[in-house]
C-alpha positions in Angstrom: 0.1 -0.1 -0.1 1.4 3.5 -1.1 0.4 6.5 0.3 1.0 9.7 -1.5 0.2 12.9 0.0 -1.9 15.6 -1.7 -0.1 18.3 -3.5 -0.7 21.9 -2.5 -0.8 24.8 -4.9 1.0 27.6 -3.0 0.4 31.4 -4.6 1.1 34.6 -3.5 -2.3 36.1 -4.7 -3.6 36.6 -1.1 -0.7 38.4 -0.1 -1.0 40.8 -3.0 -4.6 41.4 -2.3 -3.9 42.1 1.3 -1.2 44.7 0.3 -3.8 46.3 -1.9 -6.5 46.3 0.8 -4.2 48.7 2.9 -4.0 51.3 0.0 -7.8 51.2 -0.5 -8.4 51.5 3.5 -5.7 54.6 3.5 -7.5 56.2 0.5 -11.0 55.7 2.2 -9.8 57.3 5.4 -8.2 60.3 3.6 -11.3 60.7 1.6 -13.5 60.6 4.7 -11.2 63.1 6.4 -11.4 65.4 3.7 -15.0 65.4 3.2 -15.5 66.0 7.1 -13.2 68.9 6.8 -15.2 70.2 3.9 -18.7 69.6 5.7 -17.3 71.3 8.9 -16.2 74.3 6.8 -19.6 74.6 4.9 -21.5 74.5 8.5 -19.3 77.1 9.8 -19.7 79.4 6.8 -23.5 79.0 7.0 -23.6 79.4 11.0 -21.1 82.2 11.4 -20.5 83.9 8.1 -24.0 83.9 6.8 -22.9 82.9 3.3 -22.0 80.2 1.2 -18.8 78.0 0.8 -16.3 79.0 -1.7 -13.1 77.2 -3.2 -10.3 77.9 -5.4 -8.2 75.5 -7.1 -5.4 76.3 -9.4 -4.3 73.3 -11.3 -0.7 74.4 -12.2 0.7 75.4 -9.1 -1.1 73.3 -6.7 -2.9 76.4 -5.0 -6.1 75.4 -2.9 -8.1 77.8 -0.7 -11.6 77.3 1.0 -13.6 80.2 2.3 -16.6 81.7 2.9 -18.5 84.6 0.9 -21.3 86.9 1.8 
């Protein structure tokens, strides 16, 4: 009677997916923090500045500004 052990297929796909999940989680956390910051600025503008929220974005130089207007 001969016994042969089963052969296992070993792959690194699970490890690659685990690394990808960390990047997705980090991106989601940064997106949630950015949305929270923008919603907080919007609420502050409506409550204290009695106006709306404005944003300036300059694509070339990386200039960002968020502020209130009346």
